[in-house]
C-alpha positions in Angstrom: -8.8 -19.4 3.6 -6.3 -18.1 6.2 -5.5 -14.4 6.8 -2.3 -14.4 4.7 -4.1 -15.9 1.7 -7.0 -13.5 2.2 -4.6 -10.5 2.4 -2.8 -11.6 -0.7 -6.0 -11.9 -2.6 -7.1 -8.4 -1.8 -3.6 -7.0 -2.4 -3.7 -8.4 -5.9 -7.2 -6.9 -6.4 -5.8 -3.5 -5.3 -2.8 -3.9 -7.6 -5.1 -4.6 -10.6 -7.2 -1.6 -9.8 -4.1 0.6 -9.5 -2.8 -0.7 -12.8 -6.1 0.1 -14.4 -5.8 3.6 -13.2 -2.3 4.0 -14.8 0.0 3.1 -11.9 3.1 1.0 -12.8 3.4 -1.8 -10.2 7.0 -2.3 -9.1 6.7 -4.7 -6.2 4.1 -6.6 -4.1 4.7 -7.3 -0.4 8.0 -5.7 0.0 9.4 -6.9 3.3 12.4 -5.9 5.3 13.4 -5.8 8.9 11.9 -2.3 9.2 8.4 -3.3 8.1 6.4 -4.1 5.0 4.8 -2.3 2.1 1.9 -4.0 0.4 2.4 -2.4 -3.0 5.2 -0.2 -4.4 4.3 1.5 -7.6 4.9 4.6 -9.7 2.4 7.1 -11.0 4.0 9.5 -13.4 7.3 10.7 -11.7 6.1 9.8 -8.2 7.1 6.7 -6.3 4.0 5.5 -4.4 3.9 3.2 -1.3 0.5 1.6 -0.8 -1.1 0.0 2.2 -4.1 -2.2 1.5 -6.8 -2.7 4.1 -9.8 -5.0 3.6 -13.0 -5.2 5.7 -15.9 -7.5 5.0 -18.3 -5.1 6.7 -18.3 -1.5 7.8 -19.1 -2.5 11.4 -15.7 -1.5 12.7 -15.3 1.6 10.5 -13.7 2.3 7.2 -10.8 0.0 6.2 -8.5 3.1 5.9 -9.0 3.9 9.6 -7.0 0.8 10.5 -3.8 2.5 9.3 -2.8 4.1 12.6 0.3 6.1 13.4 2.4 3.1 14.4 1.6 1.3 11.2 2.4 4.5 9.2 5.8 4.7 10.9 6.6 1.1 9.9 5.6 1.7 6.3 7.7 4.8 6.2 10.7 3.0 7.5 10.2 0.1 5.0 9.8 2.7 2.2 13.2 4.3 3.1 14.8 0.8 3.0 13.2 0.1 -0.4 14.6 3.3 -1.8 18.0 2.6 -0.4 18.1 -1.0 -1.5 17.0 -0.1 -5.1 19.3 2.9 -5.5 16.5 5.4 -5.6 17.6 8.9 -4.9 16.4 10.3 -1.5 15.0 13.4 -3.2 12.7 11.3 -5.4 9.1 12.5 -5.0 7.1 9.9 -3.2 3.8 9.6 -1.3 1.8 7.1 0.8 -1.6 5.9 -0.4 -4.1 3.6 1.2 -6.4 1.3 -0.7 -9.5 0.5 1.3 -11.6 -2.4 0.2 -15.0 -2.7 1.9 -16.8 -5.8 0.6 -16.2 -5.3 -3.1 -15.9 -1.5 -3.2 -12.3 -0.2 -3.8 -11.3 3.2 -2.6 -7.9 4.7 -3.3 -6.9 7.5 -0.9 -3.9 9.4 -2.3 -1.5 11.1 0.1 -3.3 9.3 3.0 -0.4 10.1 5.4 
């Protein structure tokens, strides 16, 4: 299995977990020139942009630690593009979550950045 297939597999796992917890999934793998958002969803009245990180072992730290400031900036830019492209008002409440998957453990970090 290549990296893209592996990433897609764990993004779908994360989306299922989010849906089980009451999130409404709006988009998977939203891509634009500015960057990419793995999952776009809604929880109540809040628009949520989610980055999914998977690690097979904890040898290199927690999966969420891989979302550095450069990655965060690209996600924020892609989020702004998503909102503009979908006619979502700029004052809509939103947040950025990270779903870390370590082996088969799923951790959702709300307001990660």
